[in-house]
VEXBAMI-239654 format. One record per residue (C-alpha): z, y, x; residue number from 1; residue in one letter. Coordinates in steps of 0.2 Angstrom, whole numbers. Layout:
// residues N
+-------+-------+-------+-----+----+
!    pz !    py !    px !   i ! aa !
+-------+-------+-------+-----+----+
!     Z !     Y !     X ! NUM !  A !
...
+-------+-------+-------+-----+----+
//
This chain:
// residues 441
+-------+-------+-------+-----+----+
!    pz !    py !    px !   i ! aa !
+-------+-------+-------+-----+----+
!   127 !   880 !  -200 !   1 !  X !
!   120 !   867 !  -211 !   2 !  X !
!   106 !   869 !  -224 !   3 !  X !
!   106 !   885 !  -234 !   4 !  X !
!    96 !   888 !  -250 !   5 !  X !
!    79 !   894 !  -246 !   6 !  X !
!    81 !   909 !  -257 !   7 !  X !
!    96 !   920 !  -250 !   8 !  X !
!    98 !   929 !  -267 !   9 !  X !
!   102 !   913 !  -275 !  10 !  X !
!   116 !   907 !  -264 !  11 !  X !
!   133 !   902 !  -271 !  12 !  X !
!   143 !   913 !  -260 !  13 !  X !
!   160 !   905 !  -265 !  14 !  X !
!   154 !   887 !  -263 !  15 !  X !
!   146 !   892 !  -246 !  16 !  X !
!   163 !   899 !  -241 !  17 !  X !
!   172 !   882 !  -244 !  18 !  X !
!   158 !   872 !  -236 !  19 !  X !
!   157 !   883 !  -220 !  20 !  X !
!   175 !   882 !  -217 !  21 !  X !
!   175 !   864 !  -214 !  22 !  X !
!   162 !   866 !  -200 !  23 !  X !
!   169 !   864 !  -182 !  24 !  X !
!   165 !   878 !  -171 !  25 !  X !
!   172 !   893 !  -161 !  26 !  X !
!   180 !   902 !  -176 !  27 !  X !
!   187 !   920 !  -174 !  28 !  X !
!   199 !   925 !  -188 !  29 !  X !
!   205 !   942 !  -191 !  30 !  X !
!   221 !   945 !  -201 !  31 !  X !
!   219 !   962 !  -210 !  32 !  X !
!   229 !   975 !  -219 !  33 !  X !
!   217 !   984 !  -231 !  34 !  X !
!   216 !   994 !  -247 !  35 !  X !
!   199 !   987 !  -250 !  36 !  X !
!   199 !   976 !  -266 !  37 !  X !
!   199 !   959 !  -259 !  38 !  X !
!   191 !   944 !  -268 !  39 !  X !
!   203 !   932 !  -277 !  40 !  X !
!   193 !   917 !  -271 !  41 !  X !
!   186 !   914 !  -253 !  42 !  X !
!   168 !   920 !  -252 !  43 !  X !
!   154 !   923 !  -240 !  44 !  X !
!   148 !   941 !  -237 !  45 !  X !
!   131 !   940 !  -228 !  46 !  X !
!   130 !   956 !  -218 !  47 !  X !
!   116 !   960 !  -205 !  48 !  X !
!   112 !   941 !  -202 !  49 !  X !
!   130 !   935 !  -200 !  50 !  X !
!   140 !   925 !  -213 !  51 !  X !
!   157 !   933 !  -214 !  52 !  X !
!   170 !   924 !  -224 !  53 !  X !
!   182 !   934 !  -234 !  54 !  X !
!   197 !   923 !  -237 !  55 !  X !
!   208 !   927 !  -251 !  56 !  X !
!   227 !   930 !  -249 !  57 !  X !
!   240 !   918 !  -256 !  58 !  X !
!   259 !   920 !  -257 !  59 !  X !
!   261 !   916 !  -239 !  60 !  X !
!   244 !   919 !  -231 !  61 !  X !
!   236 !   936 !  -227 !  62 !  X !
!   218 !   941 !  -232 !  63 !  X !
!   207 !   937 !  -217 !  64 !  X !
!   189 !   939 !  -211 !  65 !  X !
!   182 !   923 !  -203 !  66 !  X !
!   167 !   921 !  -192 !  67 !  X !
!   160 !   906 !  -183 !  68 !  X !
!   154 !   912 !  -167 !  69 !  X !
!   146 !   896 !  -161 !  70 !  X !
!   135 !   895 !  -176 !  71 !  X !
!   128 !   913 !  -174 !  72 !  X !
!   126 !   911 !  -155 !  73 !  X !
!   140 !   923 !  -151 !  74 !  X !
!   154 !   924 !  -138 !  75 !  X !
!   172 !   926 !  -145 !  76 !  X !
!   172 !   944 !  -139 !  77 !  X !
!   155 !   947 !  -148 !  78 !  X !
!   162 !   940 !  -164 !  79 !  X !
!   177 !   951 !  -163 !  80 !  X !
!   165 !   966 !  -161 !  81 !  X !
!   155 !   960 !  -176 !  82 !  X !
!   171 !   959 !  -187 !  83 !  X !
!   176 !   976 !  -182 !  84 !  X !
!   159 !   983 !  -186 !  85 !  X !
!   160 !   974 !  -203 !  86 !  X !
!   177 !   982 !  -205 !  87 !  X !
!   169 !   999 !  -202 !  88 !  X !
!   156 !   996 !  -215 !  89 !  X !
!   170 !   991 !  -228 !  90 !  X !
!   180 !  1006 !  -223 !  91 !  X !
!   165 !  1017 !  -226 !  92 !  X !
!   160 !  1010 !  -242 !  93 !  X !
!   176 !  1015 !  -251 !  94 !  X !
!   186 !  1026 !  -239 !  95 !  X !
!   197 !  1010 !  -238 !  96 !  X !
!   209 !  1006 !  -224 !  97 !  X !
!   204 !   991 !  -214 !  98 !  X !
!   216 !   987 !  -200 !  99 !  X !
!   216 !   971 !  -190 ! 100 !  X !
!   234 !   966 !  -187 ! 101 !  X !
!   231 !   949 !  -178 ! 102 !  X !
!   217 !   939 !  -170 ! 103 !  X !
!   217 !   920 !  -169 ! 104 !  X !
!   204 !   907 !  -165 ! 105 !  X !
!   200 !   889 !  -164 ! 106 !  X !
!   189 !   875 !  -169 ! 107 !  X !
!   193 !   878 !  -188 ! 108 !  X !
!   198 !   895 !  -197 ! 109 !  X !
!   217 !   894 !  -197 ! 110 !  X !
!   228 !   905 !  -208 ! 111 !  X !
!   238 !   920 !  -204 ! 112 !  X !
!   255 !   925 !  -211 ! 113 !  X !
!   254 !   937 !  -227 ! 114 !  X !
!   253 !   956 !  -226 ! 115 !  X !
!   264 !   968 !  -235 ! 116 !  X !
!   253 !   971 !  -250 ! 117 !  X !
!   235 !   971 !  -256 ! 118 !  X !
!   223 !   975 !  -270 ! 119 !  X !
!   212 !   962 !  -277 ! 120 !  X !
!   196 !   960 !  -287 ! 121 !  X !
!   187 !   944 !  -293 ! 122 !  X !
!   172 !   946 !  -281 ! 123 !  X !
!   167 !   958 !  -267 ! 124 !  X !
!   149 !   965 !  -270 ! 125 !  X !
!   139 !   963 !  -255 ! 126 !  X !
!   128 !   978 !  -260 ! 127 !  X !
!   143 !   990 !  -257 ! 128 !  X !
!   141 !   988 !  -238 ! 129 !  X !
!   130 !  1001 !  -230 ! 130 !  X !
!   119 !   995 !  -215 ! 131 !  X !
!   124 !  1000 !  -198 ! 132 !  X !
!   108 !  1000 !  -188 ! 133 !  X !
!   113 !  1005 !  -171 ! 134 !  X !
!   127 !  1008 !  -159 ! 135 !  X !
!   128 !  1027 !  -162 ! 136 !  X !
!   130 !  1024 !  -181 ! 137 !  X !
!   143 !  1010 !  -177 ! 138 !  X !
!   153 !  1022 !  -166 ! 139 !  X !
!   154 !  1036 !  -179 ! 140 !  X !
!   159 !  1023 !  -193 ! 141 !  X !
!   172 !  1016 !  -181 ! 142 !  X !
!   180 !  1033 !  -179 ! 143 !  X !
!   179 !  1036 !  -198 ! 144 !  X !
!   187 !  1019 !  -201 ! 145 !  X !
!   201 !  1023 !  -189 ! 146 !  X !
!   203 !  1040 !  -198 ! 147 !  X !
!   205 !  1033 !  -215 ! 148 !  X !
!   215 !  1018 !  -209 ! 149 !  X !
!   230 !  1026 !  -200 ! 150 !  X !
!   246 !  1032 !  -208 ! 151 !  X !
!   248 !  1045 !  -195 ! 152 !  X !
!   240 !  1061 !  -201 ! 153 !  X !
!   238 !  1068 !  -184 ! 154 !  X !
!   229 !  1053 !  -178 ! 155 !  X !
!   219 !  1053 !  -194 ! 156 !  X !
!   213 !  1071 !  -191 ! 157 !  X !
!   209 !  1068 !  -173 ! 158 !  X !
!   197 !  1053 !  -177 ! 159 !  X !
!   189 !  1061 !  -192 ! 160 !  X !
!   185 !  1076 !  -181 ! 161 !  X !
!   179 !  1065 !  -168 ! 162 !  X !
!   165 !  1059 !  -180 ! 163 !  X !
!   159 !  1077 !  -181 ! 164 !  X !
!   161 !  1080 !  -162 ! 165 !  X !
!   152 !  1064 !  -158 ! 166 !  X !
!   137 !  1067 !  -170 ! 167 !  X !
!   136 !  1085 !  -163 ! 168 !  X !
!   141 !  1081 !  -146 ! 169 !  X !
!   126 !  1091 !  -138 ! 170 !  X !
!   130 !  1106 !  -149 ! 171 !  X !
!   146 !  1113 !  -141 ! 172 !  X !
!   155 !  1129 !  -146 ! 173 !  X !
!   148 !  1141 !  -158 ! 174 !  X !
!   134 !  1129 !  -163 ! 175 !  X !
!   146 !  1116 !  -169 ! 176 !  X !
!   156 !  1129 !  -178 ! 177 !  X !
!   140 !  1135 !  -186 ! 178 !  X !
!   137 !  1117 !  -193 ! 179 !  X !
!   155 !  1117 !  -200 ! 180 !  X !
!   152 !  1134 !  -208 ! 181 !  X !
!   136 !  1128 !  -217 ! 182 !  X !
!   144 !  1111 !  -222 ! 183 !  X !
!   160 !  1118 !  -231 ! 184 !  X !
!   151 !  1126 !  -246 ! 185 !  X !
!   142 !  1109 !  -249 ! 186 !  X !
!   158 !  1099 !  -251 ! 187 !  X !
!   161 !  1093 !  -268 ! 188 !  X !
!   176 !  1081 !  -267 ! 189 !  X !
!   190 !  1089 !  -278 ! 190 !  X !
!   204 !  1088 !  -265 ! 191 !  X !
!   193 !  1096 !  -252 ! 192 !  X !
!   187 !  1110 !  -263 ! 193 !  X !
!   205 !  1114 !  -268 ! 194 !  X !
!   211 !  1115 !  -250 ! 195 !  X !
!   197 !  1127 !  -246 ! 196 !  X !
!   201 !  1138 !  -261 ! 197 !  X !
!   219 !  1138 !  -255 ! 198 !  X !
!   214 !  1143 !  -237 ! 199 !  X !
!   203 !  1157 !  -244 ! 200 !  X !
!   217 !  1163 !  -255 ! 201 !  X !
!   227 !  1165 !  -240 ! 202 !  X !
!   214 !  1175 !  -231 ! 203 !  X !
!   210 !  1161 !  -219 ! 204 !  X !
!   192 !  1159 !  -212 ! 205 !  X !
!   191 !  1141 !  -216 ! 206 !  X !
!   177 !  1137 !  -204 ! 207 !  X !
!   185 !  1145 !  -189 ! 208 !  X !
!   202 !  1138 !  -194 ! 209 !  X !
!   195 !  1120 !  -195 ! 210 !  X !
!   184 !  1122 !  -179 ! 211 !  X !
!   199 !  1128 !  -169 ! 212 !  X !
!   210 !  1115 !  -176 ! 213 !  X !
!   198 !  1101 !  -171 ! 214 !  X !
!   193 !  1109 !  -154 ! 215 !  X !
!   212 !  1110 !  -149 ! 216 !  X !
!   216 !  1093 !  -155 ! 217 !  X !
!   202 !  1085 !  -145 ! 218 !  X !
!   198 !  1096 !  -130 ! 219 !  X !
!   211 !  1108 !  -127 ! 220 !  X !
!   228 !  1101 !  -131 ! 221 !  X !
!   233 !  1104 !  -113 ! 222 !  X !
!   231 !  1123 !  -115 ! 223 !  X !
!   245 !  1125 !  -128 ! 224 !  X !
!   254 !  1116 !  -142 ! 225 !  X !
!   243 !  1118 !  -157 ! 226 !  X !
!   253 !  1106 !  -168 ! 227 !  X !
!   270 !  1098 !  -165 ! 228 !  X !
!   273 !  1081 !  -173 ! 229 !  X !
!   291 !  1085 !  -174 ! 230 !  X !
!   288 !  1100 !  -186 ! 231 !  X !
!   287 !  1095 !  -204 ! 232 !  X !
!   277 !  1110 !  -208 ! 233 !  X !
!   264 !  1105 !  -196 ! 234 !  X !
!   263 !  1088 !  -203 ! 235 !  X !
!   261 !  1094 !  -221 ! 236 !  X !
!   248 !  1107 !  -216 ! 237 !  X !
!   238 !  1093 !  -207 ! 238 !  X !
!   240 !  1082 !  -222 ! 239 !  X !
!   233 !  1096 !  -233 ! 240 !  X !
!   218 !  1098 !  -221 ! 241 !  X !
!   214 !  1079 !  -221 ! 242 !  X !
!   203 !  1079 !  -237 ! 243 !  X !
!   192 !  1093 !  -230 ! 244 !  X !
!   189 !  1085 !  -213 ! 245 !  X !
!   186 !  1068 !  -221 ! 246 !  X !
!   173 !  1075 !  -233 ! 247 !  X !
!   165 !  1084 !  -218 ! 248 !  X !
!   165 !  1068 !  -208 ! 249 !  X !
!   157 !  1059 !  -222 ! 250 !  X !
!   144 !  1072 !  -224 ! 251 !  X !
!   140 !  1072 !  -205 ! 252 !  X !
!   137 !  1053 !  -206 ! 253 !  X !
!   126 !  1054 !  -221 ! 254 !  X !
!   115 !  1068 !  -214 ! 255 !  X !
!   113 !  1061 !  -197 ! 256 !  X !
!   112 !  1043 !  -200 ! 257 !  X !
!   107 !  1041 !  -218 ! 258 !  X !
!   121 !  1029 !  -223 ! 259 !  X !
!   124 !  1033 !  -241 ! 260 !  X !
!   142 !  1035 !  -248 ! 261 !  X !
!   147 !  1032 !  -266 ! 262 !  X !
!   156 !  1049 !  -267 ! 263 !  X !
!   139 !  1058 !  -264 ! 264 !  X !
!   129 !  1054 !  -279 ! 265 !  X !
!   117 !  1069 !  -276 ! 266 !  X !
!   110 !  1061 !  -260 ! 267 !  X !
!    95 !  1051 !  -261 ! 268 !  X !
!    97 !  1032 !  -265 ! 269 !  X !
!    84 !  1019 !  -265 ! 270 !  X !
!    76 !  1017 !  -282 ! 271 !  X !
!    82 !  1002 !  -291 ! 272 !  X !
!    64 !   998 !  -295 ! 273 !  X !
!    58 !  1002 !  -277 ! 274 !  X !
!    49 !   985 !  -276 ! 275 !  X !
!    40 !   987 !  -292 ! 276 !  X !
!    35 !  1005 !  -286 ! 277 !  X !
!    28 !   998 !  -270 ! 278 !  X !
!    18 !   985 !  -280 ! 279 !  X !
!    11 !   997 !  -293 ! 280 !  X !
!     8 !  1012 !  -282 ! 281 !  X !
!    10 !  1031 !  -285 ! 282 !  X !
!    -7 !  1033 !  -293 ! 283 !  X !
!    -2 !  1021 !  -307 ! 284 !  X !
!    15 !  1029 !  -309 ! 285 !  X !
!     8 !  1046 !  -311 ! 286 !  X !
!    -5 !  1040 !  -324 ! 287 !  X !
!     8 !  1032 !  -335 ! 288 !  X !
!    20 !  1047 !  -334 ! 289 !  X !
!     5 !  1059 !  -338 ! 290 !  X !
!     2 !  1049 !  -354 ! 291 !  X !
!   -15 !  1043 !  -349 ! 292 !  X !
!   -21 !  1025 !  -354 ! 293 !  X !
!   -23 !  1013 !  -339 ! 294 !  X !
!   -37 !  1005 !  -348 ! 295 !  X !
!   -44 !   991 !  -338 ! 296 !  X !
!   -36 !   997 !  -322 ! 297 !  X !
!   -32 !   981 !  -312 ! 298 !  X !
!   -14 !   979 !  -308 ! 299 !  X !
!   -10 !   966 !  -294 ! 300 !  X !
!     7 !   958 !  -297 ! 301 !  X !
!    16 !   944 !  -288 ! 302 !  X !
!    11 !   926 !  -293 ! 303 !  X !
!    28 !   919 !  -295 ! 304 !  X !
!    45 !   928 !  -299 ! 305 !  X !
!    63 !   923 !  -300 ! 306 !  X !
!    72 !   932 !  -314 ! 307 !  X !
!    91 !   931 !  -313 ! 308 !  X !
!   107 !   939 !  -320 ! 309 !  X !
!   121 !   942 !  -308 ! 310 !  X !
!   139 !   945 !  -313 ! 311 !  X !
!   151 !   945 !  -298 ! 312 !  X !
!   149 !   928 !  -290 ! 313 !  X !
!   140 !   920 !  -305 ! 314 !  X !
!   121 !   919 !  -304 ! 315 !  X !
!   110 !   912 !  -318 ! 316 !  X !
!    92 !   911 !  -313 ! 317 !  X !
!    75 !   906 !  -319 ! 318 !  X !
!    63 !   902 !  -305 ! 319 !  X !
!    44 !   901 !  -306 ! 320 !  X !
!    42 !   915 !  -319 ! 321 !  X !
!    25 !   923 !  -321 ! 322 !  X !
!    20 !   940 !  -329 ! 323 !  X !
!     9 !   934 !  -343 ! 324 !  X !
!     5 !   952 !  -350 ! 325 !  X !
!    10 !   970 !  -348 ! 326 !  X !
!    11 !   984 !  -361 ! 327 !  X !
!    10 !  1002 !  -357 ! 328 !  X !
!    24 !  1013 !  -366 ! 329 !  X !
!    28 !  1032 !  -364 ! 330 !  X !
!    41 !  1029 !  -350 ! 331 !  X !
!    34 !  1014 !  -340 ! 332 !  X !
!    28 !   997 !  -342 ! 333 !  X !
!    35 !   982 !  -352 ! 334 !  X !
!    33 !   966 !  -342 ! 335 !  X !
!    31 !   950 !  -353 ! 336 !  X !
!    36 !   935 !  -342 ! 337 !  X !
!    36 !   917 !  -346 ! 338 !  X !
!    40 !   900 !  -337 ! 339 !  X !
!    26 !   889 !  -331 ! 340 !  X !
!    27 !   879 !  -347 ! 341 !  X !
!    29 !   894 !  -358 ! 342 !  X !
!    46 !   888 !  -366 ! 343 !  X !
!    56 !   903 !  -359 ! 344 !  X !
!    50 !   920 !  -362 ! 345 !  X !
!    58 !   937 !  -356 ! 346 !  X !
!    53 !   955 !  -358 ! 347 !  X !
!    59 !   970 !  -349 ! 348 !  X !
!    55 !   988 !  -346 ! 349 !  X !
!    51 !   995 !  -329 ! 350 !  X !
!    55 !  1013 !  -333 ! 351 !  X !
!    45 !  1024 !  -321 ! 352 !  X !
!    52 !  1040 !  -328 ! 353 !  X !
!    70 !  1036 !  -324 ! 354 !  X !
!    67 !  1023 !  -310 ! 355 !  X !
!    77 !  1010 !  -320 ! 356 !  X !
!    75 !   992 !  -325 ! 357 !  X !
!    80 !   989 !  -343 ! 358 !  X !
!    82 !   974 !  -354 ! 359 !  X !
!    91 !   971 !  -370 ! 360 !  X !
!   101 !   954 !  -373 ! 361 !  X !
!    89 !   949 !  -386 ! 362 !  X !
!    73 !   951 !  -375 ! 363 !  X !
!    74 !   933 !  -369 ! 364 !  X !
!    70 !   918 !  -380 ! 365 !  X !
!    66 !   900 !  -378 ! 366 !  X !
!    58 !   885 !  -388 ! 367 !  X !
!    71 !   873 !  -394 ! 368 !  X !
!    68 !   854 !  -397 ! 369 !  X !
!    84 !   848 !  -404 ! 370 !  X !
!    79 !   830 !  -400 ! 371 !  X !
!    76 !   833 !  -381 ! 372 !  X !
!    90 !   833 !  -369 ! 373 !  X !
!    80 !   843 !  -356 ! 374 !  X !
!    76 !   856 !  -369 ! 375 !  X !
!    94 !   858 !  -374 ! 376 !  X !
!    98 !   860 !  -355 ! 377 !  X !
!    86 !   875 !  -355 ! 378 !  X !
!    95 !   881 !  -370 ! 379 !  X !
!   112 !   881 !  -362 ! 380 !  X !
!   105 !   890 !  -347 ! 381 !  X !
!    97 !   903 !  -358 ! 382 !  X !
!   114 !   905 !  -367 ! 383 !  X !
!   123 !   907 !  -350 ! 384 !  X !
!   110 !   920 !  -344 ! 385 !  X !
!   113 !   930 !  -360 ! 386 !  X !
!   132 !   928 !  -360 ! 387 !  X !
!   133 !   934 !  -341 ! 388 !  X !
!   122 !   949 !  -346 ! 389 !  X !
!   132 !   954 !  -361 ! 390 !  X !
!   148 !   953 !  -350 ! 391 !  X !
!   141 !   968 !  -339 ! 392 !  X !
!   129 !   957 !  -329 ! 393 !  X !
!   114 !   965 !  -319 ! 394 !  X !
!    96 !   959 !  -321 ! 395 !  X !
!    86 !   956 !  -305 ! 396 !  X !
!    68 !   952 !  -302 ! 397 !  X !
!    63 !   944 !  -285 ! 398 !  X !
!    46 !   941 !  -278 ! 399 !  X !
!    47 !   922 !  -273 ! 400 !  X !
!    33 !   923 !  -260 ! 401 !  X !
!    41 !   937 !  -250 ! 402 !  X !
!    59 !   935 !  -256 ! 403 !  X !
!    60 !   954 !  -259 ! 404 !  X !
!    69 !   962 !  -273 ! 405 !  X !
!    57 !   971 !  -285 ! 406 !  X !
!    70 !   978 !  -297 ! 407 !  X !
!    88 !   978 !  -302 ! 408 !  X !
!    96 !   985 !  -318 ! 409 !  X !
!   113 !   993 !  -320 ! 410 !  X !
!   127 !   982 !  -327 ! 411 !  X !
!   123 !   980 !  -345 ! 412 !  X !
!   134 !   989 !  -357 ! 413 !  X !
!   133 !   983 !  -375 ! 414 !  X !
!   131 !   997 !  -388 ! 415 !  X !
!   138 !   996 !  -406 ! 416 !  X !
!   144 !   978 !  -403 ! 417 !  X !
!   158 !   968 !  -397 ! 418 !  X !
!   156 !   953 !  -385 ! 419 !  X !
!   166 !   939 !  -393 ! 420 !  X !
!   172 !   924 !  -382 ! 421 !  X !
!   173 !   914 !  -397 ! 422 !  X !
!   155 !   916 !  -401 ! 423 !  X !
!   151 !   910 !  -383 ! 424 !  X !
!   162 !   894 !  -385 ! 425 !  X !
!   155 !   890 !  -402 ! 426 !  X !
!   137 !   891 !  -395 ! 427 !  X !
!   142 !   879 !  -381 ! 428 !  X !
!   150 !   867 !  -392 ! 429 !  X !
!   135 !   867 !  -404 ! 430 !  X !
!   123 !   864 !  -390 ! 431 !  X !
!   135 !   850 !  -383 ! 432 !  X !
!   135 !   841 !  -400 ! 433 !  X !
!   116 !   842 !  -401 ! 434 !  X !
!   114 !   835 !  -383 ! 435 !  X !
!   125 !   821 !  -387 ! 436 !  X !
!   114 !   816 !  -402 ! 437 !  X !
!    98 !   819 !  -393 ! 438 !  X !
!    86 !   804 !  -393 ! 439 !  X !
!    73 !   810 !  -380 ! 440 !  X !
!    74 !   815 !  -362 ! 441 !  X !
+-------+-------+-------+-----+----+
//
């Protein structure tokens, strides 16, 4: 596969996509029709140890997922299974359609004819994909993918109900019906809530109705026609029921397998500063939140950090940063970091009350020697760091020894200010002029 960067979080996923596609191998390529926002440039999406390449569509080429089976020690059949599982993760992450329309293979990733239409975005965020840790989770998400992908409402309902039946496959009859009764009041998606209200208004027992509808669709179709695809009334009824069964399938997956979905914000998510919490420990956290002084309590911190700003596919990083000091404040700890030569300094807040990593754009500074080209190079890097952060970038801090993420901020939203591209261009031009006139290395 070639030499990759030692630190996976610093990979240039677009450059890697271009490089990897030149490698000879046993390539498996899936042409897809999807409602997922596809990247406008080819990029690698590292997922569960495999490098999937999302190849952008063009006027005559469909969006494709490419995987080099040989590099990863897979057979072609195993590579296809891996792509389908990856597609299930994509479908789950946004309720997006993901349908493989064609498979091709060869020594290089060849193109496939264009699909009917697509939605695109600049970069696909790898963090959007939930982990599929075992075959049962993969099966449930595969049913979910089929349910949200098909245009046929009857087939969609069948597969979404299969999610519930598969998860509660040892709880037949009234036990499964009991879970449905308990799940319905917990649904929060607006379309599902509205449909349940309509059923209630008609005097329908929604739990019994959905249980019977699913039970007949899966296990008892031979005992009588429950729905007739030729009756438009049945089709419209099933279409109205789909938001409810989809929300229930989503809830069943989350409860049973712990795979978080973006439409369920009330469910527990991993803390954005979980790495720092593990380093600091719960006792220190409670001491700070109680307003008690830490005094001379020793705090062991990593010896070397990478601090970066990520905005889509753009990454601007400073490696070898160290924590030079910490300051206790009401909500947490302010980390004061600097480069090995102390020419770059950055402060950020680990907010222990709200479990957040926070930084203002002015919290990074550097020493500037106008006669030194290397110093001006650092100035350009600092400016690029600040500019990416101002443009809704996220701050990340990594432990270099273990390559673990300590904390990640929300995308930065400037308050009471406008981000001016002209300012960015002016700063770069001024630095270029200084560098052209610099006399020292």
